Structure formats: structure tokens, C-alpha cells
C-alpha positions in Angstrom: 210.0 74.2 228.4 207.7 72.6 226.0 207.7 74.2 222.6 205.7 73.9 219.4 208.0 72.5 216.8 207.7 72.1 213.0 208.6 68.7 211.5 208.4 67.6 207.9 208.1 64.3 206.1 209.3 64.0 202.3 205.9 64.7 200.9 204.0 66.6 203.7 204.3 69.0 206.6 202.2 68.7 209.7 202.4 70.8 212.9 201.7 69.1 216.3 201.7 70.2 219.9 202.6 68.3 223.1 199.7 67.7 225.3 198.3 65.3 227.9 196.2 62.1 226.9 193.0 63.0 225.2 191.4 59.6 225.3 190.6 57.2 222.5 192.6 57.3 219.4 190.6 57.9 216.3 191.2 57.1 212.6 192.4 58.9 210.8 195.0 60.1 213.1 195.2 63.6 214.5 198.4 65.6 214.4 197.7 68.6 216.4 199.6 67.5 219.3 202.2 65.0 220.4 201.6 61.4 221.4 203.0 59.9 224.5 204.6 56.5 224.6 201.4 54.6 225.4 199.5 56.7 222.9 201.9 55.9 220.1 201.3 52.2 220.8 197.5 52.9 221.0 197.6 54.7 217.5 199.4 51.7 215.9 197.0 49.3 217.2 194.2 51.4 216.0 195.5 51.6 212.5 196.1 47.7 212.7 192.4 47.3 213.6 191.1 49.6 211.1 193.3 48.1 208.2 193.6 44.5 209.2 194.1 43.2 205.8 196.6 45.9 204.9 198.7 45.8 208.2 200.7 43.5 210.5 201.6 44.9 214.0 204.6 43.2 215.8 206.5 43.7 219.0 210.1 43.9 217.8 211.5 43.6 221.4 211.7 45.1 224.6 213.7 48.0 226.2 215.8 47.9 229.4 212.8 49.1 231.5 210.6 46.3 229.7 208.6 48.7 227.5 207.5 46.9 224.0 209.0 48.2 220.8 206.3 48.1 218.0 206.6 47.9 214.2 203.7 48.2 211.8 203.9 46.4 208.4 201.9 48.0 205.7 201.5 45.7 202.6 198.6 44.9 200.2 198.8 41.0 200.3 196.7 40.9 197.1 199.4 42.0 195.1 202.2 39.9 196.9 203.9 38.8 200.1 205.8 41.6 201.8 208.9 39.7 201.8 208.7 39.6 197.9 208.6 43.3 197.4 211.1 46.0 197.5 210.9 47.2 201.3 210.9 50.7 202.7 211.9 51.1 206.3 211.0 54.2 208.5 211.9 54.8 212.0 212.1 57.5 214.5 212.8 58.6 218.0 216.1 56.7 218.4 216.9 59.6 220.7 214.4 59.9 223.4 214.1 63.6 223.4 213.4 63.8 219.6 209.8 63.1 219.6 208.6 64.7 216.7 210.4 61.9 214.7 207.9 59.5 216.0 205.2 61.7 214.8 206.6 61.7 211.3 206.5 57.8 211.2 202.9 57.9 212.3 202.0 60.4 209.8 203.5 58.3 207.2 201.6 55.2 208.2 198.5 57.1 208.5 198.9 58.6 205.1 199.5 55.3 203.3 196.4 53.6 204.8 193.9 56.4 204.7 194.8 57.5 201.2 195.1 54.1 199.7 192.6 53.6 196.8 192.0 57.5 197.0 195.5 58.8 196.0 197.0 57.2 192.9 200.7 57.6 193.9 200.0 56.3 197.5 198.1 53.3 196.0 200.9 52.5 193.8 203.4 52.8 196.6 201.5 50.3 198.8 200.7 47.7 196.1 204.4 47.8 194.9 206.3 48.1 198.2 206.3 46.6 201.5 206.5 49.3 204.4 208.1 48.7 207.7 207.4 51.6 210.1 208.8 51.8 213.7 207.8 55.1 215.2 209.7 54.8 218.4 213.2 53.1 218.9 214.0 54.7 222.2 210.8 53.7 223.9 212.1 54.4 227.6 213.5 57.8 226.5 210.0 58.7 225.1 208.2 57.5 228.0 210.3 59.7 230.4 210.4 62.7 228.3 206.6 63.0 228.7 206.4 61.6 232.2 209.2 63.6 233.8 210.5 67.3 233.9 212.8 68.0 231.3 215.3 70.2 229.5 215.1 69.9 225.6 218.2 67.6 225.8 217.4 64.9 228.6 216.0 61.4 228.3 218.0 61.1 225.1 220.1 58.0 225.9 219.2 54.5 226.6 218.4 53.7 230.4 221.6 51.9 231.2 222.8 53.3 234.6 226.1 55.0 234.3 228.4 56.4 237.1 229.4 59.8 235.6 231.1 61.2 238.4 233.0 58.0 239.5 231.6 58.0 243.2 230.3 54.4 243.0 226.7 55.6 242.7 224.6 55.4 239.5 222.3 58.2 238.1 222.1 59.7 241.6 222.3 63.4 240.8 220.1 64.5 237.9 218.7 67.9 237.5 215.7 68.6 239.7 212.2 70.5 238.9 212.6 72.9 241.9 209.6 74.9 241.3 207.4 72.1 240.2 206.4 73.5 236.6 207.3 70.3 234.6 210.6 71.8 233.0 214.0 71.9 234.0 215.3 75.4 233.3 218.4 77.5 234.3 219.8 78.9 237.5 222.0 82.1 238.2 223.4 84.0 240.9 224.1 87.7 241.2 228.0 88.1 240.6 229.8 91.5 239.9 232.4 89.2 238.3 230.4 87.1 236.4 230.5 86.5 232.6 227.0 87.7 231.9 224.8 90.9 232.0 221.4 91.8 231.0 220.8 92.7 227.4 220.0 96.5 227.4 217.5 96.1 224.6 215.8 93.2 226.2 216.4 92.6 229.9 215.0 89.0 229.6 218.1 88.1 227.6 221.6 87.4 229.2 224.7 88.2 227.0 228.3 87.7 227.7 230.3 90.9 229.0 233.4 91.8 227.1 236.8 90.5 228.3 238.0 92.6 231.0 234.8 94.0 232.0 232.7 93.2 235.0 229.2 91.4 234.6 226.2 90.9 236.7 225.5 87.1 236.9 227.2 83.8 237.0 225.1 80.9 235.3 224.9 77.8 237.7 223.7 75.4 234.9 220.5 73.5 235.0 218.0 73.6 237.8 218.7 71.3 240.6 220.3 70.5 244.0 223.3 68.3 245.2 221.4 65.1 245.6 224.5 63.1 246.6 226.2 65.8 248.6 229.4 66.1 246.9 229.3 69.8 246.3 228.3 69.6 242.7 225.1 70.0 240.9 223.6 67.7 238.4 226.6 65.8 237.5 225.2 62.4 237.3 222.0 62.2 235.4 220.4 59.0 233.5 222.8 57.2 231.3 224.6 58.0 229.1 224.7 55.5 226.3 223.8 57.0 223.0 221.4 54.6 220.9 223.0 55.9 217.7 226.4 55.1 218.7 225.8 51.4 219.7 225.5 50.0 216.3 228.1 47.3 215.2 229.3 48.8 212.1 232.5 51.0 212.5 231.9 50.8 216.3 234.4 52.6 218.5 234.9 52.4 222.4 234.0 55.3 224.6 237.3 57.0 224.6 237.0 57.4 220.8 233.2 57.8 220.6 231.3 59.7 223.3 228.1 58.0 224.2 229.4 54.6 223.2 228.5 51.6 225.4 231.0 48.8 226.6 230.4 46.7 223.3 228.3 47.0 220.2 224.5 46.5 220.6 224.9 46.7 224.4 221.4 48.2 224.4 218.8 45.5 224.3 216.3 47.4 222.3 218.8 48.4 219.6 219.9 44.8 219.3 216.2 43.8 218.7 215.7 46.6 216.2 218.8 45.6 214.3 217.8 42.0 214.2 214.4 43.0 213.0 215.9 44.9 209.9 218.5 42.0 209.3 215.5 39.5 209.0 213.9 41.5 206.1 216.4 41.5 203.3 214.0 42.8 201.0 214.5 46.3 202.5 216.2 48.5 199.9 215.8 52.1 201.4 215.6 53.4 204.9 214.7 56.8 206.5 215.6 57.4 210.2 214.2 60.6 211.6 216.1 62.8 214.1 216.2 66.6 215.0 217.6 69.1 214.5 219.3 71.1 211.7 217.2 70.6 208.6 219.4 68.0 206.7 219.1 64.8 204.7 222.3 62.8 205.7 223.9 59.9 204.1 226.9 57.7 204.6 229.8 57.6 205.4 230.3 59.3 208.6 234.0 58.9 208.8 236.5 60.1 206.2 238.5 56.9 206.2 235.5 55.1 204.4 235.2 55.4 200.8 231.9 54.9 198.9 231.6 53.6 195.4 230.6 56.3 192.9 227.5 54.3 191.7 226.2 54.0 195.2 226.6 57.8 195.6 224.8 58.4 192.3 221.9 56.3 193.6 221.9 58.2 196.8 221.9 61.5 195.0 218.9 60.8 193.1 216.9 60.6 196.3 218.7 63.2 198.3 218.7 65.9 195.8 214.8 65.4 195.4 214.4 65.4 199.0 215.8 68.9 199.2 213.5 70.1 196.5 210.6 68.8 198.5 211.7 70.4 201.8 213.0 74.0 201.0 216.0 75.2 203.2 217.1 71.8 204.0 220.5 70.5 202.8 221.7 67.1 201.5 225.3 65.8 202.1 227.4 63.2 203.8 227.4 62.7 207.5 231.0 63.3 207.5 230.5 66.9 206.4 229.4 67.6 210.1 231.7 65.7 212.3 232.9 62.0 212.4 230.6 59.4 214.1 230.9 55.8 214.9 228.5 53.1 215.5 225.6 54.8 214.0 222.4 53.1 212.6 222.7 54.3 208.9 226.2 52.8 208.6 225.1 49.4 210.0 222.1 49.5 207.5 224.0 50.4 204.4 227.5 48.7 205.0 226.3 45.6 206.9 222.5 45.2 205.2 222.9 46.9 201.8 220.1 49.4 202.4 220.4 52.7 201.0 219.8 54.6 204.5 218.9 58.3 205.1 218.9 60.4 208.3 216.3 62.9 208.2 217.2 65.8 210.6 213.8 67.7 211.3 213.4 71.2 212.4 215.5 74.3 211.9 216.0 76.7 214.6 216.9 79.5 212.4 213.3 79.5 211.1 212.0 80.7 214.5 211.8 84.1 213.2 209.4 87.0 213.3 210.3 89.6 210.6 209.2 90.8 207.3 211.9 89.2 205.1 211.9 85.6 205.5 213.6 84.4 202.2 217.0 84.0 204.2 216.4 82.9 207.6 218.9 84.1 210.3 222.0 82.1 210.4 223.5 80.7 213.6 226.9 82.0 214.3 229.8 79.6 215.0 229.5 80.4 218.8 225.7 79.8 218.8 226.3 76.8 221.3 227.7 79.3 223.9 225.0 80.9 226.0 224.8 84.7 225.3 227.3 84.6 222.5 224.9 85.9 219.9 222.4 88.5 221.1 220.8 89.1 217.8 219.9 85.5 217.5 218.7 85.6 221.0 216.5 88.6 220.4 215.0 87.1 217.2 214.1 84.0 219.2 212.4 86.2 221.9 210.3 87.9 219.2 209.4 84.5 218.0 208.4 83.6 221.5 206.4 86.7 222.0 204.4 86.7 218.7 204.2 83.1 217.5 204.7 80.9 220.6 202.2 82.8 222.8 205.2 83.4 225.5 205.5 79.8 226.3 209.2 79.4 225.3 210.3 81.9 228.1 209.9 82.0 231.7 210.6 84.9 234.1 213.5 84.5 236.6 212.3 83.9 240.2 214.2 83.8 243.5 214.8 80.5 245.0 216.2 79.4 248.4 218.8 77.0 247.2 220.2 74.7 250.1 223.8 74.6 248.8 223.9 78.3 247.8 222.5 79.4 251.1 225.5 78.2 252.8 227.6 80.5 250.8 224.9 83.4 251.5 224.0 83.6 247.6 220.7 84.1 246.3 219.7 82.0 243.3 217.7 83.0 240.4 215.6 80.4 238.7 214.0 80.4 235.2 
């Protein structure tokens, strides 16, 4: 399902919608749609061509599948060399499915260049600082997110094959786009003993039945077939190596940190990006954009690590201003969510001395359609369990009906699933 999402940079909001290639990239850049991988590169090249004296475009390295990772430096050489100025580093899309982060980086570059000489604060920022902008870290993930059918969570990882089901095969049983609509949706079967039933207020919604009561449906998971004939569905998709668990600082193996590789910097693109940053010791602050949650996060991500109070005070100056600029967002340490190991912000702060922030874009609870919006609907503790919060689902459906032109929901249809046919079961597909 392709959704229109809202993302924010520290000083501006922009709404973009995913679409196919529209041809030549024009300056200033447009932000009424998402750029695919090739178009991001074209946009960077267009900015470099339009502002050759202010920019430098470099290939940082290549990915596992041979795609180039580009970085754009913005600096006014008339006020000094980039290496002699305090540096600002901005990146996005380290997770391949978090595509709006790439647009934030492009927006930032576009703003600095097109507003230079026109806006006093932007002009000072370009004259005083060197800006290093890397819109897409996980270039393979972004490419496949546009090119293939997807759930909102797939193509997240680095494209290093992994045998998830220990059958000697690699990435052989991913979800399949059975109806060819470009999205990976859900499958269900009629089952009087199932855990779900239709919502009496909105039959499009499935809700969990109360304990001890019979339901109407069992959910089978993501759309797909048994590609390796082992009786299981979709158990061995691409990867999984999490590019934000692959950095050297406080790295932990897979049995401690889910998504870790066999060793730090096992992703060739991640290693190249790290070296790019390490070779620019003038960088003093960094922003890495992700989604979702509406948060500004700082180090540490592990309770065993102590940060000097003076460093926290410096973080607070930026973080507390960030939440003033982005109402509804929160600012706190990553460890307040859950512990993580081998992430980029820890590498940048503890190894390279850079005050690093993670900007978690977009808040699902703001997908509302109601009169009173000063307090968006909060997600319940069980929000991750499908059907656990009918009120939240009903509100999202209203958002779908009135603001998303109905594109967030697809009607169930009957599908003759080969595996279920053996069991004489009819599959519903949505």
C-alpha cells in the first residue's frame, strides 16, 4: 500500500507523494512526490550542475548490488575551504523503506542553495559552515522499494543474503504480489475458531474476539505462496542485516542484537559511509533521518553508558529547540525506547566526537479525521497486535476515507491459493 506521508525538517514541512518518474529534474527541486533511487541521483547532479561553485558531488562508495552512494558538499569557497569550517552532516534512508528521509535531505540541500543570497540566515549558514548531505545510505533498499511490490516494512535491510529458515537456501521465500497490484497485503481464511471477527461498526476492520469466544477469521500473514515447498509461507525474505546495527561502536552479535551482521561494518556501503564521515573531522553535528514516531533522539542507546553532563547540556540546546520547531515531537535519549547496539549515532558521537541526532519522522497518531485535534489519538500498548485497538483502526479508516482518497485500504478478494487449496480452504486477499 502506497501512502501519502508527512515528513518534517527542523525548519520546514513538505508533503510529497510517491509516483513514477516524471522526466527531467528541474531546479528548484519539487516535493510533490517521492524520487526513486535514480531520480535522487539525478536531483543531486542537477543541483551540482546549477551551483558548480557552491557544491561538490562525490561517490562515497558502492552497495552490495553495485549501486553508487552519493554525497553532496555545499560550501562557499569564497569564505574558506570546507575542511576549515564547522561541518554539518545530514543523511537519510539508512533503512531502505524509510524513503521520506531521503526527501528531507534533498529538501535541505535545495533550500541552502536556492535561498542563498536571498535569505539572511541561510546565507550565513552556507558562508559559515560546510554541509555534507547524503540522502540515501541504503541505496539497494530504496531502489527495490520503488521497483518491487512491498509491505511498508520490506526492503529495509542491507541486501546480504541470509538463510532465515536454515534450509540451505537464501532469500528464496519472500512475500509474493499474487494479484499484481504492486503491494504486498494480507491473507485470511474463514475459521469459526479464529481469533478475529469483523468490526460491527465497520466491516472492513478485523478485531480480536474475546477470550473463550469463537471468531470468524484466521490471518495467514503477508500475501504470498510457498516458494520452496516446505509448508511455510514467506519465511525467508531478503536479508536481514540491519544497516543501523552494523556500526562499530558498541556492536553486539546477532544473539544479543537482532539484525546484526557477522562482524561490524559487514555492509560495504555502511563501511564506506563511515569512512567518509571519519575523513571529515571538521563535522561537529549530524542529523540522521528515519521514520517513524515523531522524535529527536540522542545518545546513549544503552543504559550502561554514561554521558558527560556538559555533553548532555550541549545536546539539550539543540534538542529542546527542535521540539519547539516540530510540535508534537519529543526529545530524549535513545535508551528511553529500548537498548540498541551498533547504531550510527553512537559511532558518530563516541568514535568521531560528533553531536549526532536521529530524527524519527511522521506520527501515525496524527492520521486523524475529527474536530478536536489538539491531542491526537494515542497508540495503545497493544497497538502492535493486529485488531487490538478498534478505536485506532476506525480513526485510521476515517483518515483513509476523507484524506487519503481511499488509497490506504483495499477490499478483500477471493484467491485460489495453491497451498490452502490442498486443505480445501478459501483465502481472502487484501
